[in-house]
MARPA-7985 format. One line per 2 residues: number of its first residue (from 1); their letters; for each residue x, y, z of N, C-alpha, C. Coordinates in Angstrom, 2 decimals. Example, Ala and Ser with C-alpha at 12.3 -4.5 7.8 and 13.67 -1.06 7.14 Angstrom:
1	AS	13.19/-5.69/7.80/12.30/-4.50/7.80/13.20/-3.30/7.80; 12.85/-2.25/7.08/13.67/-1.06/7.14/12.90/0.03/7.87
***
This chain:
1	IS	55.31/93.06/28.44/54.94/92.89/29.89/55.88/92.29/30.65; 56.74/91.38/30.11/58.15/90.91/31.03/58.92/92.03/31.46
3	HL	59.00/93.19/30.93/59.87/94.14/31.18/59.49/95.05/32.53; 58.23/94.89/32.96/57.68/95.60/34.01/58.40/95.91/35.23
5	PA	59.03/94.49/35.72/59.87/94.57/36.93/60.78/95.50/36.74; 61.74/95.68/35.36/62.79/96.75/35.33/62.25/97.98/35.28
7	FR	60.94/98.18/34.54/60.57/99.61/34.49/60.34/100.10/36.06; 59.78/99.24/36.71/59.40/99.54/38.26/60.71/99.74/38.72
9	QL	61.85/99.28/38.51/63.06/99.56/39.24/63.42/101.15/38.75; 63.35/101.23/37.53/63.72/102.64/37.09/62.82/103.65/37.41
11	VE	61.52/103.49/37.74/60.58/104.40/38.64/61.22/104.63/40.29; 61.58/103.80/40.77/62.22/103.63/42.07/63.45/104.42/42.08
13	DF	64.21/104.14/41.15/65.48/104.70/41.15/65.65/106.21/40.81; 64.68/106.54/39.89/64.66/107.95/39.25/63.58/108.72/39.84
15	SD	62.71/108.44/40.31/61.25/109.29/40.79/61.72/110.56/41.40; 62.87/110.93/41.89/63.38/112.29/42.47/63.48/113.09/41.60
17	VA	63.58/112.82/40.20/64.14/113.59/38.96/63.06/113.37/37.81; 62.40/112.42/38.07/61.46/112.43/36.62/60.18/111.66/37.26
19	DF	58.85/112.21/36.32/57.83/111.88/36.65/57.30/110.68/35.44; 56.84/109.53/36.10/56.50/108.46/35.10/54.91/108.19/35.00
21	LL	54.80/107.71/33.79/53.44/107.46/33.41/53.33/106.40/32.57; 52.70/105.30/32.86/52.43/103.81/32.12/51.04/104.14/31.56
23	VY	51.00/104.00/30.28/49.75/103.96/29.39/49.64/102.72/28.88; 48.22/102.04/29.42/47.85/100.92/29.08/46.84/101.15/27.64
25	ID	47.51/100.52/26.50/47.01/101.01/25.24/45.86/99.88/24.68; 46.45/98.51/24.79/45.51/97.62/24.38/45.90/96.20/24.74
27	EA	45.23/95.22/24.35/45.35/93.81/24.83/46.07/93.07/23.36; 47.41/92.99/23.70/48.14/92.19/22.58/47.71/90.98/21.93
29	HP	47.23/90.31/23.08/47.06/88.83/22.61/45.56/88.40/23.54; 44.36/89.15/23.06/43.30/88.72/23.68/42.97/87.05/23.69
31	SD	42.19/86.94/24.75/41.68/85.62/24.67/40.80/85.29/23.47; 40.20/86.05/22.99/39.25/85.82/21.92/39.88/86.21/20.57
33	GW	41.20/86.25/20.52/41.80/86.73/19.25/43.00/85.80/19.26; 44.27/86.32/18.89/45.46/85.89/18.61/46.07/85.54/20.10
35	VA	45.91/84.46/20.65/46.46/83.86/22.14/47.90/83.64/21.85; 48.80/84.01/22.65/50.01/83.76/22.96/50.32/82.70/23.87
37	PP	51.29/81.88/23.74/51.58/80.80/24.89/51.94/81.46/26.35; 51.13/80.83/27.06/51.47/81.36/28.55/53.13/81.59/28.98
39	MG	53.26/82.73/29.90/54.42/83.31/30.01/54.58/83.17/31.51; 54.35/82.09/32.13/54.41/82.12/33.76/53.87/83.44/34.46
41	QC	54.33/84.19/35.43/53.87/85.23/36.07/53.42/86.01/35.32; 53.70/86.21/34.13/53.33/87.59/33.14/52.14/87.15/32.44
43	SF	51.44/85.98/32.65/50.30/85.75/31.70/49.20/86.15/32.31; 48.16/86.67/31.38/47.00/87.30/31.55/46.14/86.81/30.77
45	SF	44.68/86.86/30.74/43.85/86.32/30.03/42.44/87.33/29.94; 42.80/88.10/29.00/41.68/89.17/28.86/41.20/89.26/27.41
47	RK	39.77/89.16/27.42/39.28/89.57/26.07/39.58/90.61/25.33; 39.30/90.93/23.93/39.21/92.13/23.38/38.63/93.08/23.93
49	HQ	39.27/94.38/24.61/38.17/95.13/25.23/37.15/95.93/24.26; 36.21/95.75/24.84/34.77/96.32/24.16/34.38/97.76/24.42
51	NL	34.95/98.02/25.65/34.70/99.70/26.08/35.70/99.82/26.92; 35.66/101.39/27.34/36.67/101.80/28.27/36.78/101.15/29.54
53	EE	35.64/100.70/30.04/35.66/100.11/31.61/36.35/98.93/31.41; 36.19/98.00/30.41/37.01/96.86/30.50/38.47/97.13/30.22
55	RI	38.97/98.24/29.56/40.36/98.59/29.28/40.98/99.13/30.73; 40.09/99.78/31.70/40.47/100.35/32.74/40.56/99.22/33.79
57	GA	39.83/98.24/33.56/39.78/97.23/34.64/41.00/96.28/34.19; 41.31/96.09/33.10/42.69/95.40/32.82/43.74/96.22/33.34
59	AR	43.85/97.44/33.04/44.99/98.34/33.55/45.15/98.20/35.05; 43.72/98.21/35.86/43.82/97.99/37.51/44.68/96.53/37.70
61	QL	44.18/95.62/37.08/44.90/94.12/37.37/46.32/94.27/37.30; 46.56/95.13/35.98/47.89/95.35/35.77/48.78/95.86/37.11
63	ID	48.26/96.90/37.46/48.75/97.59/39.04/48.74/96.56/39.88; 47.87/95.84/40.16/47.67/95.01/41.50/48.76/93.61/41.13
65	HF	48.97/93.19/39.89/49.77/92.19/39.82/51.14/92.61/40.01; 51.50/93.59/39.25/53.05/94.03/39.49/53.64/94.96/40.49
67	SL	52.48/95.48/41.41/52.65/96.37/42.52/53.50/97.57/41.70; 52.99/98.41/41.09/53.68/99.52/40.56/53.74/100.60/41.62
69	PP	55.04/101.19/41.67/55.10/101.97/42.87/54.36/103.19/42.65; 54.07/103.88/43.73/53.00/104.94/43.69/53.53/106.27/42.81
71	QC	54.72/106.21/42.68/55.38/107.49/41.99/55.23/107.43/40.34; 54.53/106.26/39.77/54.21/105.85/38.45/52.92/105.79/38.35
73	QL	52.22/106.71/37.64/50.73/106.93/37.58/50.35/105.79/36.06; 49.36/105.13/36.30/48.80/104.41/35.46/47.60/104.77/34.50
75	VA	47.66/104.96/33.50/46.05/105.45/32.81/45.95/104.48/31.64; 44.86/104.44/31.01/44.39/103.72/29.84/44.21/104.65/28.59
77	DC	44.55/103.95/27.56/44.42/104.87/26.55/42.93/104.95/25.95; 42.17/105.76/25.49/41.00/105.80/25.06/40.67/104.73/23.88
79	MD	39.64/104.42/23.88/39.22/103.52/22.80/39.38/103.78/21.36; 39.61/104.97/21.09/40.04/105.46/19.78/41.76/105.14/19.60
81	NN	42.20/104.84/20.45/43.71/104.40/20.49/44.74/105.68/20.04; 44.28/106.84/20.80/44.86/108.01/20.32/46.62/107.91/20.81
83	AN	46.65/107.34/21.94/48.25/107.33/22.46/48.89/106.37/21.64; 48.27/105.39/21.39/48.96/104.18/20.62/49.30/104.74/19.05
85	IA	48.30/105.49/18.58/48.68/106.08/17.11/49.76/107.25/17.14; 49.58/108.02/18.18/50.26/109.10/18.17/51.66/108.87/18.65
87	YG	52.15/107.79/19.26/53.52/107.10/19.61/53.95/106.23/18.67; 53.31/105.67/17.84/53.75/104.68/16.81/54.13/103.30/17.59
89	VA	53.27/102.99/18.68/53.39/101.83/19.26/53.03/100.67/18.63; 53.97/99.63/18.62/53.75/98.08/18.23/53.23/97.47/19.47
91	NE	53.97/96.83/20.49/53.57/96.27/21.46/54.01/97.07/22.93; 54.94/97.71/22.99/55.40/98.50/23.86/56.60/99.40/23.42
93	RV	56.68/100.70/24.23/57.60/101.75/23.75/57.65/102.80/24.82; 59.00/103.00/24.92/59.27/104.35/26.11/59.62/105.51/25.27
95	CI	59.06/106.68/26.03/59.22/107.98/25.34/59.77/109.05/26.40; 60.92/109.63/26.40/61.16/110.53/27.34/60.61/111.89/26.92
97	VH	59.95/112.70/27.42/59.75/113.91/27.14/60.47/115.14/28.40; 61.22/115.87/27.61/62.21/116.93/28.36/61.74/118.23/27.94
99	QR	61.21/119.16/28.73/61.05/120.65/28.52/60.17/120.64/27.17; 59.16/119.70/27.38/57.95/119.69/26.22/58.50/119.10/24.84
101	KI	59.65/118.49/24.64/59.80/117.84/23.44/60.37/116.51/23.67; 60.19/115.75/22.80/60.84/114.32/22.88/62.15/114.30/22.77
103	AY	62.80/113.71/23.97/64.27/113.64/24.24/64.72/112.32/23.80; 63.66/111.37/23.93/64.14/109.83/23.65/62.92/109.28/23.12
105	LG	62.98/108.50/22.07/61.66/107.53/21.82/62.28/106.11/21.07; 62.21/105.44/22.36/62.75/103.86/22.28/62.01/103.14/21.05
107	GK	62.63/102.08/20.80/62.33/101.20/19.88/60.84/100.60/20.20; 60.34/99.98/19.04/59.20/99.27/19.32/59.38/97.99/20.08
109	GP	58.66/97.75/20.97/58.82/96.52/21.68/58.06/95.07/20.84; 58.39/94.00/21.19/58.98/93.58/22.59/60.64/93.40/22.03
111	FF	60.93/93.41/20.57/62.45/93.25/20.22/63.43/94.47/20.24; 62.85/95.73/19.99/63.81/96.93/20.16/63.27/97.80/21.26
113	YN	62.87/97.17/22.58/62.40/97.72/23.36/63.76/97.80/24.52; 64.34/98.99/24.94/65.89/98.74/25.39/65.58/99.71/26.81
115	LK	65.23/99.15/27.97/65.38/99.83/29.12/66.82/100.33/29.66; 67.61/99.73/29.08/69.15/100.00/29.42/69.46/101.43/28.73
117	DV	69.09/101.67/27.77/69.12/103.01/26.86/68.42/104.08/27.81; 67.21/103.71/28.37/66.46/104.67/28.99/67.42/105.06/30.45
119	RQ	67.73/104.07/31.24/68.54/104.23/32.21/69.81/105.04/32.09; 70.56/104.60/30.88/71.66/105.51/30.67/71.23/107.01/30.33
121	WL	70.27/107.29/29.53/69.88/108.77/29.27/69.74/109.46/30.72; 68.93/108.67/31.65/68.68/109.15/32.89/69.90/109.49/33.82
123	EQ	70.74/108.53/33.84/72.11/108.63/34.69/72.91/109.64/34.04; 72.99/109.78/32.71/73.77/110.88/31.87/73.07/112.34/32.31
125	SY	72.06/112.50/32.33/71.07/113.94/32.40/71.22/114.10/34.03; 71.08/113.15/34.58/70.87/113.33/36.04/72.48/114.04/36.59
127	GR	73.24/113.13/36.11/74.63/113.33/36.51/75.12/114.98/36.22; 74.51/115.39/34.82/74.96/116.81/34.34/74.10/117.93/35.35
129	RS	72.90/117.66/35.65/72.16/118.68/36.28/70.96/117.96/36.94; 70.17/118.58/37.94/69.00/118.08/38.36/67.78/118.43/37.19
131	LG	67.00/117.54/36.79/66.17/117.75/36.05/64.90/118.05/36.57; 64.48/117.78/37.70/63.20/118.41/38.47/62.13/117.55/37.68
133	PQ	61.07/118.28/37.68/59.82/117.64/37.09/59.86/118.17/35.70; 60.78/118.53/35.05/60.79/118.81/33.49/60.70/117.44/32.85
135	VF	61.39/116.58/33.41/61.52/115.35/32.68/60.13/114.38/32.93; 59.76/113.68/31.67/58.55/113.22/32.08/58.49/111.78/31.03
137	MV	58.45/110.83/31.45/58.47/109.66/30.86/57.26/108.84/30.83; 57.10/108.43/29.63/55.91/107.79/29.13/56.11/106.51/28.44
139	CL	55.53/105.37/29.17/56.16/104.07/28.83/54.37/103.51/28.44; 54.32/103.06/26.90/53.26/102.58/26.15/53.26/101.15/26.17
141	YL	52.06/100.35/26.82/52.29/99.11/26.78/50.92/98.44/26.07; 51.30/97.62/25.17/50.07/96.70/24.80/50.34/95.58/25.62
143	IS	49.38/95.29/26.47/49.61/94.15/27.47/49.49/92.86/26.68; 50.40/91.95/26.73/50.30/90.66/26.39/50.53/89.45/27.26
145	Q	49.91/88.22/26.85/50.18/87.07/27.78/51.38/86.76/28.09
***
C-alpha cells in the first residue's frame, strides 16, 4: 500500500496512453488475524472480509484515503479471489496487458514489486509509438496496514 502514491503518479503521467485498473483483492493483515505494525498514513484497520460488501467498503476507503485519479478505475476481486489466483498475487503485483497479451508481469510485492520497471516499460513503448487504448495496466493489491 505504501506504493500507491507512486502508482498514482504513473496514472497521472500516462493516462493519455494507458488505461489503469486497481484491483483490491484482499486484506493482507486483518485486525482479526495477522496484524502488522502501524505504518503511519498507510495504516488501516479492517477485519477479514466476510462478504463482497465489506470488501467493496474497504476498497472505497482506499480511494478516499489516497485520492486516486479519476483515470484509474478501482474494482474489488470477488470473494472467490479469482483475480488473486489468476495473477498469482502475493501482496501486490503489476501487470501490463498490451494487445490482449501480458506484456509485463511484475514481481510479487512487497519485496519484488517495482514501479520503476513499469515506468521504464511505458516510457520506452510511448517513445516508440502511441499506444492508445491498447495498453491496459492492472495493479493488484492485498491491502495491508
